Each structure stands twice: as structure tokens, then as C-alpha cells.
Backbone as a chain_set.jsonl record, in Angstrom:
{"seq": "MPAMPKKTTKPTPTKSDVIRSMPNASATDIIKKARSLGLKLTANHVYAVRAIDKRRGKPGRLSKGGAAPMQSSKPRNPSSKTAFIRGFTSDTPAAKVVDAGKKAGIKLSKEYVYRVRALAKPQNGGGGRRSFGRIPAAAIGATTGEEQRFATLAMEIGLVRATALLQRVRQKLLE", "coords": {"N": [[-41.804, 44.107, -20.39], [-40.501, 41.626, -22.504], [-39.36, 38.301, -21.712], [-35.949, 37.358, -21.965], [-34.541, 35.093, -24.263], [-32.866, 32.104, -23.201], [-29.39, 31.541, -23.476], [-28.026, 28.93, -25.285], [-25.366, 27.168, -24.886], [-22.827, 24.86, -25.6], [-21.362, 22.972, -23.055], [-17.924, 23.335, -22.249], [-15.731, 20.689, -22.785], [-13.903, 18.83, -20.298], [-10.35, 18.649, -19.701], [-9.561, 16.037, -19.193], [-11.714, 14.641, -20.276], [-11.355, 15.135, -22.995], [-8.967, 13.776, -23.429], [-9.723, 11.149, -22.81], [-11.569, 10.725, -24.788], [-10.161, 10.152, -27.022], [-8.731, 7.489, -27.318], [-6.89, 6.106, -28.935], [-5.205, 7.957, -30.008], [-2.137, 9.825, -30.39], [-0.154, 11.628, -27.958], [0.516, 14.173, -28.942], [-1.431, 14.588, -30.921], [-3.71, 14.695, -29.349], [-3.175, 16.975, -27.846], [-3.268, 18.923, -29.847], [-5.979, 18.75, -30.575], [-7.173, 19.528, -28.154], [-6.226, 22.137, -28.004], [-7.618, 23.296, -30.134], [-10.105, 23.334, -29.001], [-9.82, 25.24, -27.146], [-8.395, 24.619, -24.867], [-5.589, 24.271, -22.72], [-3.061, 21.995, -22.775], [-0.748, 19.49, -21.696], [1.747, 17.057, -22.621], [2.504, 15.479, -20.476], [0.241, 15.624, -18.879], [-1.564, 14.155, -20.402], [-0.382, 11.605, -20.285], [-0.529, 11.177, -17.535], [-3.318, 11.112, -16.997], [-4.025, 8.867, -18.472], [-2.563, 6.924, -17.097], [-3.811, 6.971, -14.597], [-6.374, 6.137, -15.319], [-5.753, 3.569, -16.174], [-4.953, 2.352, -13.785], [-7.367, 2.419, -12.458], [-8.79, 0.656, -13.91], [-10.145, 1.345, -16.175], [-10.955, 1.315, -19.683], [-8.129, 1.511, -21.743], [-5.683, 2.788, -24.035], [-5.844, 1.433, -27.297], [-4.212, -1.33, -28.92], [-1.632, -1.242, -31.506], [-2.694, -2.558, -33.738], [-5.371, -1.98, -33.63], [-7.073, -3.55, -32.245], [-8.486, -4.596, -29.111], [-6.425, -4.571, -26.147], [-4.668, -7.538, -25.143], [-5.946, -9.573, -22.612], [-4.815, -10.996, -19.609], [-5.052, -14.471, -18.855], [-4.941, -15.21, -16.285], [-6.338, -14.436, -13.111], [-6.258, -11.099, -11.988], [-4.783, -9.724, -9.141], [-6.132, -7.207, -7.29], [-4.905, -5.806, -5.221], [-1.858, -4.345, -3.89], [1.623, -5.338, -4.318], [2.928, -5.156, -1.905], [0.813, -5.267, -0.054], [-0.027, -7.835, -0.591], [2.173, -9.334, 0.325], [2.148, -8.636, 3.036], [-0.084, -9.953, 3.78], [0.601, -12.434, 4.588], [1.865, -14.255, 7.422], [4.609, -13.096, 9.43], [6.418, -15.082, 9.921], [6.267, -16.81, 7.826], [8.074, -18.455, 5.348], [10.093, -16.673, 2.982], [10.391, -17.782, 0.46], [8.066, -19.302, 0.149], [6.181, -17.276, 0.066], [6.915, -16.021, -2.3], [6.387, -18.102, -4.112], [3.605, -18.356, -3.788], [2.868, -15.871, -4.701], [3.604, -16.09, -7.364], [1.743, -17.975, -8.251], [-0.516, -16.425, -8.0], [-0.133, -14.62, -9.943], [1.609, -12.545, -9.471], [4.654, -10.959, -9.605], [7.399, -11.53, -7.678], [10.332, -11.22, -5.604], [12.615, -12.873, -3.363], [14.211, -11.048, -2.031], [12.696, -8.725, -2.218], [10.52, -9.396, -0.63], [11.792, -9.611, 1.875], [12.599, -6.96, 2.156], [10.164, -5.524, 2.266], [9.134, -6.561, 4.615], [11.061, -5.688, 6.434], [10.75, -2.949, 6.345], [8.264, -2.609, 7.37], [5.95, -0.884, 9.307], [5.75, -0.571, 12.869], [2.903, -1.995, 14.389], [1.801, -1.183, 16.783], [2.598, 1.386, 17.219], [4.693, 1.928, 18.907], [7.274, 2.702, 18.44], [9.424, 0.903, 18.187], [9.871, -0.401, 20.668], [8.154, -3.031, 22.237], [4.914, -2.906, 23.511], [3.078, -4.258, 25.94], [1.111, -3.506, 27.556], [-1.056, -3.491, 30.45], [-0.904, -6.46, 32.195], [-3.074, -8.945, 33.279], [-3.117, -9.491, 36.781], [-3.651, -12.012, 37.811], [-2.869, -13.646, 35.742], [-0.122, -13.805, 35.809], [0.447, -14.376, 38.351], [0.973, -12.299, 40.084], [0.74, -10.375, 43.035], [0.903, -7.847, 44.102], [1.06, -4.326, 43.217], [3.657, -3.599, 42.561], [4.818, -6.044, 41.858], [3.327, -6.59, 39.628], [4.121, -4.464, 37.921], [6.83, -5.121, 37.698], [6.684, -7.604, 36.349], [5.488, -6.8, 33.957], [7.449, -5.064, 32.969], [9.538, -6.903, 32.634], [8.497, -8.453, 30.596], [8.404, -6.573, 28.571], [11.105, -5.922, 28.071], [12.074, -8.318, 27.338], [12.503, -11.835, 27.738], [15.053, -13.06, 27.854], [16.864, -10.947, 28.322], [15.784, -9.953, 30.725], [16.175, -12.149, 32.409], [18.982, -12.205, 32.463], [19.493, -9.753, 33.734], [18.306, -10.253, 36.249], [20.003, -12.269, 37.131], [22.358, -10.812, 37.504], [21.506, -9.201, 39.626], [21.135, -11.13, 41.627], [23.829, -11.964, 41.956], [24.935, -9.604, 43.016], [23.554, -9.459, 45.401], [24.538, -11.699, 46.749], [27.126, -11.047, 47.252]], "CA": [[-40.667, 43.71, -21.184], [-40.505, 40.173, -22.677], [-38.199, 37.562, -21.178], [-34.916, 37.085, -22.957], [-34.288, 33.65, -24.386], [-31.602, 31.641, -22.617], [-28.351, 31.134, -24.415], [-27.706, 27.51, -25.196], [-23.994, 26.912, -25.308], [-22.33, 23.547, -25.189], [-20.33, 23.101, -22.035], [-16.591, 22.97, -22.708], [-15.31, 19.431, -22.149], [-12.708, 18.94, -19.466], [-9.123, 18.127, -20.312], [-9.585, 14.579, -19.075], [-12.698, 14.135, -21.24], [-10.735, 15.17, -24.322], [-7.971, 12.695, -23.473], [-10.424, 9.861, -22.828], [-12.34, 10.57, -26.025], [-9.246, 9.763, -28.1], [-7.857, 6.486, -26.707], [-5.849, 5.624, -29.843], [-4.417, 9.073, -30.517], [-0.888, 10.134, -29.695], [-0.258, 12.789, -27.074], [0.541, 15.417, -29.73], [-2.738, 14.74, -31.561], [-4.659, 15.099, -28.31], [-2.865, 18.364, -27.506], [-3.8, 19.75, -30.942], [-7.437, 18.75, -30.454], [-7.505, 20.341, -26.984], [-5.95, 23.531, -28.355], [-8.725, 23.766, -30.985], [-11.256, 23.536, -28.124], [-9.494, 26.312, -26.209], [-7.803, 24.072, -23.648], [-4.133, 24.155, -22.721], [-2.79, 20.638, -22.323], [0.629, 19.043, -21.889], [1.901, 15.613, -22.828], [2.523, 14.846, -19.158], [-1.145, 15.504, -18.427], [-2.14, 13.032, -21.151], [0.152, 10.363, -19.729], [-1.023, 11.029, -16.161], [-4.726, 10.69, -17.043], [-4.055, 7.475, -18.938], [-2.058, 6.072, -16.021], [-4.858, 6.893, -13.584], [-7.429, 5.284, -15.873], [-5.257, 2.196, -16.205], [-5.023, 1.85, -12.414], [-8.777, 2.26, -12.088], [-9.357, -0.411, -14.712], [-10.908, 1.85, -17.311], [-10.309, 0.925, -20.938], [-7.067, 2.428, -22.133], [-5.351, 2.833, -25.459], [-5.867, 0.17, -28.023], [-2.912, -1.666, -29.49], [-1.381, -0.707, -32.852], [-3.562, -3.204, -34.716], [-6.723, -1.504, -33.489], [-7.84, -4.465, -31.412], [-8.331, -4.355, -27.677], [-5.248, -5.243, -25.62], [-4.888, -8.891, -24.666], [-6.091, -9.698, -21.174], [-4.202, -12.208, -19.081], [-6.037, -15.464, -18.446], [-4.859, -15.322, -14.838], [-7.036, -13.339, -12.452], [-5.372, -10.08, -11.453], [-5.026, -9.357, -7.76], [-6.206, -5.761, -7.309], [-4.097, -5.177, -4.191], [-0.465, -4.143, -4.249], [2.553, -6.4, -3.939], [3.183, -5.001, -0.478], [-0.352, -5.787, 0.666], [-0.001, -9.284, -0.772], [3.201, -9.866, 1.222], [1.707, -8.451, 4.415], [-1.173, -10.885, 4.036], [1.186, -13.626, 5.186], [2.494, -14.01, 8.713], [6.023, -12.76, 9.269], [7.249, -16.286, 10.007], [6.152, -17.578, 6.588], [9.318, -18.307, 4.586], [10.002, -15.804, 1.811], [10.237, -18.62, -0.735], [6.655, -19.668, 0.036], [5.466, -16.064, -0.338], [7.224, -15.831, -3.72], [5.637, -19.13, -4.848], [2.185, -17.991, -3.754], [2.731, -14.722, -5.592], [3.681, -16.581, -8.742], [0.456, -18.597, -8.54], [-1.523, -15.36, -8.084], [0.216, -13.742, -11.054], [2.37, -11.405, -8.955], [6.082, -11.231, -9.702], [8.093, -11.131, -6.454], [11.609, -11.864, -5.321], [12.822, -13.037, -1.921], [14.766, -9.795, -1.532], [11.6, -7.769, -2.077], [9.752, -9.821, 0.542], [12.566, -9.211, 3.046], [12.591, -5.492, 2.236], [8.839, -5.092, 2.734], [9.011, -6.928, 6.033], [11.96, -4.855, 7.229], [10.243, -1.583, 6.392], [6.911, -2.589, 7.936], [5.845, -0.037, 10.499], [5.192, -1.301, 14.002], [1.46, -1.832, 14.458], [1.375, -0.58, 18.034], [3.067, 2.763, 17.29], [5.567, 2.036, 20.053], [8.588, 3.179, 18.076], [10.467, -0.094, 18.324], [9.659, -1.214, 21.863], [6.835, -3.637, 22.306], [4.166, -2.518, 24.688], [2.053, -5.255, 26.188], [0.068, -2.932, 28.403], [-1.204, -4.137, 31.75], [-1.201, -7.886, 32.144], [-3.85, -9.276, 34.474], [-2.277, -10.006, 37.863], [-3.883, -13.45, 37.958], [-2.197, -14.361, 34.662], [1.295, -14.022, 36.134], [0.559, -14.686, 39.774], [1.39, -11.119, 40.827], [-0.23, -10.007, 44.073], [0.988, -6.414, 44.395], [1.289, -3.457, 42.068], [5.075, -3.65, 42.209], [5.049, -7.297, 41.138], [2.703, -6.42, 38.309], [5.01, -3.604, 37.119], [8.041, -5.885, 37.418], [6.369, -8.601, 35.321], [5.257, -6.084, 32.697], [8.755, -4.599, 32.502], [10.287, -8.081, 32.186], [7.958, -8.856, 29.295], [8.747, -5.558, 27.579], [12.519, -5.972, 27.67], [12.355, -9.646, 26.803], [12.806, -12.835, 28.766], [16.5, -13.303, 27.942], [17.498, -9.792, 28.976], [15.292, -9.894, 32.106], [16.862, -13.21, 33.151], [20.363, -11.763, 32.668], [19.477, -8.709, 34.766], [18.037, -10.906, 37.539], [21.227, -12.978, 37.509], [23.267, -9.788, 38.054], [20.985, -8.798, 40.943], [21.46, -12.227, 42.539], [25.252, -11.911, 42.253], [25.167, -8.459, 43.904], [23.022, -9.78, 46.744], [25.384, -12.72, 47.368], [28.453, -10.484, 47.58]], "C": [[-40.642, 42.191, -21.297], [-39.223, 39.549, -22.151], [-37.231, 37.252, -22.3], [-34.687, 35.586, -23.054], [-32.921, 33.297, -23.807], [-30.642, 31.244, -23.719], [-28.068, 29.651, -24.212], [-26.315, 27.307, -25.777], [-23.595, 25.536, -24.803], [-21.285, 23.759, -24.1], [-18.982, 22.633, -22.603], [-16.187, 21.668, -22.026], [-14.061, 19.668, -21.302], [-11.51, 18.36, -20.208], [-9.135, 16.598, -20.305], [-10.578, 13.967, -20.058], [-12.116, 14.088, -22.648], [-9.751, 14.012, -24.463], [-8.67, 11.345, -23.6], [-11.205, 9.641, -24.122], [-11.478, 10.105, -27.197], [-8.267, 8.704, -27.586], [-6.726, 6.002, -27.606], [-4.901, 6.716, -30.297], [-3.131, 9.253, -29.721], [-1.095, 11.38, -28.846], [-0.278, 14.089, -27.873], [-0.784, 15.651, -30.442], [-3.782, 15.22, -30.559], [-4.441, 16.562, -27.931], [-3.412, 19.3, -28.579], [-5.315, 19.864, -30.846], [-7.869, 19.646, -29.279], [-7.294, 21.82, -27.276], [-7.074, 24.105, -29.21], [-9.995, 24.004, -30.167], [-11.005, 24.627, -27.084], [-8.921, 25.835, -24.89], [-6.296, 23.984, -23.797], [-3.781, 22.831, -22.051], [-1.33, 20.297, -22.573], [0.649, 17.536, -22.079], [1.894, 14.883, -21.482], [1.114, 14.659, -18.61], [-1.823, 14.319, -19.121], [-1.677, 11.717, -20.528], [-0.39, 10.116, -18.319], [-2.471, 10.535, -16.154], [-4.821, 9.24, -17.496], [-3.573, 6.519, -17.856], [-3.118, 5.896, -14.94], [-5.983, 5.976, -14.065], [-7.011, 3.819, -15.879], [-5.33, 1.576, -14.81], [-6.453, 1.583, -11.991], [-9.475, 1.186, -12.906], [-10.225, 0.071, -15.852], [-10.202, 1.442, -18.592], [-9.296, 1.981, -21.371], [-6.88, 2.458, -23.631], [-5.432, 1.473, -26.082], [-4.497, -0.074, -28.624], [-2.809, -1.14, -30.918], [-2.335, -1.281, -33.892], [-5.01, -2.749, -34.625], [-7.595, -2.419, -32.648], [-7.599, -4.134, -29.948], [-7.101, -5.094, -27.176], [-5.613, -6.61, -25.057], [-4.976, -8.876, -23.147], [-5.46, -11.009, -20.737], [-5.291, -13.184, -18.648], [-6.023, -15.646, -16.934], [-5.635, -14.171, -14.202], [-6.035, -12.379, -11.813], [-5.746, -9.778, -10.018], [-5.035, -7.838, -7.685], [-5.338, -5.082, -6.257], [-2.649, -5.071, -4.649], [0.388, -5.329, -3.835], [2.791, -6.366, -2.435], [2.033, -5.57, 0.34], [-0.403, -7.308, 0.561], [0.981, -9.91, 0.205], [2.744, -9.762, 2.674], [0.525, -9.337, 4.773], [-0.687, -12.191, 4.646], [1.756, -13.273, 6.55], [3.983, -13.79, 8.501], [6.929, -13.983, 9.365], [7.094, -17.204, 8.799], [7.436, -17.389, 5.782], [9.1, -17.483, 3.316], [9.79, -16.614, 0.533], [8.78, -19.017, -0.939], [5.823, -18.467, -0.4], [5.677, -15.817, -1.831], [6.445, -16.841, -4.565], [4.147, -18.801, -4.898], [1.922, -16.794, -4.663], [2.75, -15.137, -7.043], [2.358, -17.213, -9.157], [-0.644, -17.554, -8.713], [-1.225, -14.378, -9.217], [0.96, -12.495, -10.626], [3.842, -11.778, -8.961], [6.778, -10.652, -8.465], [9.466, -11.784, -6.417], [11.739, -11.982, -3.806], [13.317, -11.727, -1.307], [13.664, -8.758, -1.302], [10.748, -8.11, -0.85], [10.473, -9.384, 1.816], [12.517, -7.697, 3.244], [11.256, -4.969, 2.771], [8.677, -5.395, 4.216], [9.886, -6.054, 6.917], [11.42, -3.438, 7.383], [8.842, -1.472, 6.981], [6.917, -1.762, 9.215], [5.301, -0.865, 11.652], [3.706, -0.982, 14.136], [1.012, -1.103, 15.711], [1.84, 0.868, 18.173], [4.045, 2.985, 18.418], [6.971, 2.482, 19.708], [9.685, 2.169, 18.317], [10.293, -0.972, 19.539], [8.262, -1.776, 21.854], [6.166, -3.205, 23.597], [3.024, -3.498, 24.875], [0.927, -4.709, 27.046], [0.028, -3.649, 29.738], [-1.617, -5.578, 31.547], [-2.0, -8.207, 33.398], [-2.975, -9.945, 35.517], [-2.446, -11.517, 38.011], [-3.122, -14.249, 36.904], [-0.743, -14.659, 34.992], [1.51, -14.307, 37.613], [1.014, -13.51, 40.606], [0.306, -10.745, 41.827], [-0.202, -8.523, 44.391], [1.214, -5.627, 43.109], [2.735, -3.496, 41.603], [5.392, -4.922, 41.433], [4.469, -7.219, 39.73], [3.608, -5.583, 37.409], [6.283, -4.341, 36.746], [7.798, -6.894, 36.296], [6.165, -7.934, 33.959], [6.583, -5.612, 32.108], [9.581, -5.764, 31.962], [9.793, -8.53, 30.813], [8.329, -7.853, 28.214], [10.2, -5.655, 27.137], [12.899, -7.34, 27.133], [12.838, -10.587, 27.884], [14.31, -13.036, 28.941], [17.194, -12.166, 28.7], [17.06, -9.688, 30.428], [15.98, -10.949, 32.965], [18.305, -12.81, 33.445], [20.434, -10.69, 33.749], [19.209, -9.301, 36.151], [19.265, -11.666, 38.037], [22.239, -12.005, 38.107], [22.813, -9.344, 39.441], [21.299, -9.865, 41.969], [22.929, -12.191, 42.956], [25.566, -10.761, 43.21], [24.694, -8.751, 45.318], [23.893, -10.794, 47.466], [26.741, -12.188, 47.767], [28.461, -9.838, 48.928]], "O": [[-40.751, 41.513, -20.275], [-38.159, 40.167, -22.143], [-37.623, 36.93, -23.422], [-34.644, 34.891, -22.038], [-31.963, 34.064, -23.901], [-31.031, 30.69, -24.747], [-27.893, 29.191, -23.083], [-26.122, 27.281, -26.992], [-23.986, 25.115, -23.714], [-20.424, 24.63, -24.219], [-18.919, 21.654, -23.345], [-16.291, 21.558, -20.804], [-13.276, 20.581, -21.559], [-11.657, 17.669, -21.216], [-8.766, 15.956, -21.288], [-10.322, 12.899, -20.615], [-12.345, 13.138, -23.398], [-9.709, 13.348, -25.498], [-8.264, 10.499, -24.398], [-11.47, 8.502, -24.505], [-12.0, 9.711, -28.24], [-7.081, 8.997, -27.434], [-5.704, 5.535, -27.105], [-3.881, 6.419, -30.918], [-3.045, 8.888, -28.548], [-2.087, 12.093, -28.997], [-1.011, 15.014, -27.523], [-1.223, 16.795, -30.558], [-4.633, 16.048, -30.883], [-5.401, 17.303, -27.721], [-3.959, 20.356, -28.259], [-5.872, 20.948, -31.017], [-8.815, 20.424, -29.4], [-8.085, 22.661, -26.849], [-7.449, 25.265, -29.043], [-10.863, 24.776, -30.575], [-11.863, 24.907, -26.246], [-8.954, 26.564, -23.898], [-5.787, 23.662, -24.87], [-4.156, 22.582, -20.905], [-0.739, 20.759, -23.549], [-0.306, 16.836, -21.742], [1.338, 13.791, -21.37], [0.823, 13.657, -17.956], [-2.569, 13.57, -18.49], [-2.485, 10.823, -20.276], [-0.676, 8.976, -17.953], [-2.812, 9.636, -15.386], [-5.615, 8.471, -16.956], [-4.113, 5.422, -17.711], [-3.303, 4.794, -14.424], [-6.481, 5.142, -13.308], [-7.826, 2.934, -15.618], [-5.72, 0.417, -14.661], [-6.724, 0.635, -11.254], [-10.624, 0.841, -12.629], [-10.969, -0.715, -16.438], [-8.987, 1.243, -18.596], [-9.576, 3.18, -21.362], [-7.805, 2.187, -24.396], [-5.116, 0.468, -25.445], [-3.715, 0.857, -28.814], [-3.791, -0.647, -31.473], [-2.74, -0.581, -34.82], [-5.81, -3.111, -35.488], [-8.747, -2.088, -32.369], [-6.622, -3.47, -29.601], [-6.756, -6.143, -27.72], [-6.719, -6.815, -24.559], [-4.166, -8.234, -22.478], [-5.568, -12.018, -21.433], [-6.33, -12.773, -18.133], [-6.977, -16.173, -16.361], [-5.593, -13.047, -14.703], [-5.077, -12.809, -11.172], [-6.925, -9.594, -9.715], [-4.016, -7.221, -7.996], [-5.055, -3.89, -6.382], [-2.266, -5.639, -5.671], [-0.059, -6.21, -3.1], [2.849, -7.405, -1.778], [2.258, -6.279, 1.321], [-0.779, -7.988, 1.516], [0.661, -10.91, 0.848], [2.933, -10.695, 3.454], [0.171, -9.456, 5.946], [-1.487, -12.969, 5.165], [2.094, -12.117, 6.803], [4.549, -14.246, 7.508], [8.083, -13.932, 8.939], [7.718, -18.264, 8.745], [7.845, -16.25, 5.557], [8.061, -17.585, 2.664], [9.083, -16.172, -0.373], [8.305, -19.065, -2.074], [4.863, -18.622, -1.155], [4.743, -15.45, -2.545], [5.904, -16.487, -5.612], [3.508, -18.953, -5.939], [0.88, -16.715, -5.314], [2.001, -14.601, -7.86], [1.9, -17.015, -10.282], [-1.589, -17.761, -9.474], [-1.97, -13.421, -9.429], [0.949, -11.491, -11.338], [4.233, -12.794, -8.388], [6.75, -9.443, -8.235], [9.724, -12.769, -7.108], [11.059, -11.279, -3.059], [12.902, -11.343, -0.214], [13.691, -8.012, -0.324], [10.311, -7.218, -0.123], [9.848, -8.851, 2.733], [12.406, -7.216, 4.372], [11.225, -4.081, 3.623], [8.147, -4.583, 4.974], [9.495, -5.715, 8.033], [11.606, -2.804, 8.421], [8.292, -0.375, 7.081], [7.778, -1.924, 10.08], [4.483, -1.761, 11.443], [3.302, 0.173, 14.008], [-0.043, -0.469, 15.713], [1.502, 1.519, 19.161], [4.222, 4.122, 18.858], [7.797, 2.63, 20.609], [10.807, 2.567, 18.631], [10.541, -2.175, 19.465], [7.302, -1.087, 21.509], [6.801, -3.151, 24.651], [2.107, -3.556, 24.055], [-0.092, -5.372, 27.241], [0.979, -4.337, 30.109], [-2.564, -5.873, 30.816], [-1.625, -7.771, 34.487], [-2.193, -10.843, 35.206], [-1.481, -12.221, 38.307], [-2.766, -15.403, 37.142], [-0.187, -15.648, 34.516], [2.646, -14.46, 38.062], [1.414, -13.706, 41.754], [-0.886, -10.79, 41.52], [-1.185, -7.988, 44.902], [1.519, -6.192, 42.058], [3.014, -3.434, 40.406], [6.147, -4.887, 40.461], [5.055, -7.722, 38.771], [3.84, -5.949, 36.256], [6.771, -4.216, 35.623], [8.622, -7.022, 35.39], [6.618, -8.447, 32.935], [6.819, -5.738, 30.907], [10.253, -5.623, 30.94], [10.588, -8.94, 29.966], [8.548, -8.234, 27.064], [10.499, -5.487, 25.955], [13.96, -7.489, 26.527], [13.505, -10.173, 28.833], [14.785, -13.168, 30.069], [18.002, -12.401, 29.599], [17.878, -9.367, 31.29], [16.33, -10.683, 34.115], [18.802, -13.045, 34.546], [21.335, -10.713, 34.588], [19.832, -8.883, 37.127], [19.532, -11.696, 39.238], [22.902, -12.322, 39.094], [23.638, -9.133, 40.33], [21.695, -9.536, 43.087], [23.256, -12.36, 44.131], [26.378, -10.924, 44.121], [25.325, -8.357, 46.299], [23.98, -10.753, 48.693], [27.443, -12.825, 48.552], [29.491, -9.317, 49.357]]}, "num_chains": 1, "name": "protein.A"}
């Protein structure tokens, strides 16, 4: 029996391919084209694919005049505003961060800088309390394990609070 010839059918384009093939078309025109190809498409899908392409830097829709959209002469920072703010130390004044953002072409406000800093997650995962771990005994002059634990605890609760607690202990001992 002779071998049957292979069927040569064009692969059906994906929904995203149809959207990308018509960068100047409206969403309704793209939906009609997709329907003629046997694809079910919604306007939201068209907008979502275009938004993703825009974020990835792929060429998007052309302007009404048919020319490519104008590119800013300023270099675009690919990172987010939040990442830009976190690139500065927390003691950098918000005004300086806003000025640096303006120079980099990023629109920021002082309030936004404060908000990002307030919502920053703790880096050590300690849930609010700082954990310094074990401090070398030689660094604080501790000679025993108890002194080491005391020094570590004092550093964790803060110098001001530790001093106040020691003052209370002194008063109790003098009574």
C-alpha cells in the first residue's frame, strides 16, 4: 500500500499573534479578524496583550497620524519607582530622592517616597524586632555566656530602653 501524502495545513495563529499583527487597528477590528480565523477574542484580551508588549518594550500601536510614537529624549529607567526609591539609603531626605527622580525622568512626590519607605518589609524577616544575632564576646568585653546574652538583649531592645531598665534595677537594689 502506498504512503499517504501528509496534509499541509497552515497552523492557526495564536490570539496574541493576531493582536500583534494589527498594531493600528481598533479592538473591534481585531476581534472581527480573529473571529474570521476561528478565534474567540475579547477587547480586554486585546488591551492586556498591548499592555504587556508595552511593558516589555515591544513596538505598540502607532499614533493617529501613522507615524511611530515620539520617544522621550531622556533615558528611561527600566526599574520601577519603588526600586528607584529603595536604591537610596533610608536617611536620604525625600526631597533629594524626588530631585534625583526628576533628573532620571521619574515623577515622584515626597509623600510617595515616605509611603514606600513606610511599607518596606524588614530585610531580616524579624517581624519588627531587630535581630543582631550573636555578637562576638570580644567585641563587647563579655566573658561569660550570660554577659553575652545580656549584651545581645540590650542591643535588641535598644540602648535607651536598656539604660532605663538598668536604672530601675539599680533603684530596686538600693532600696
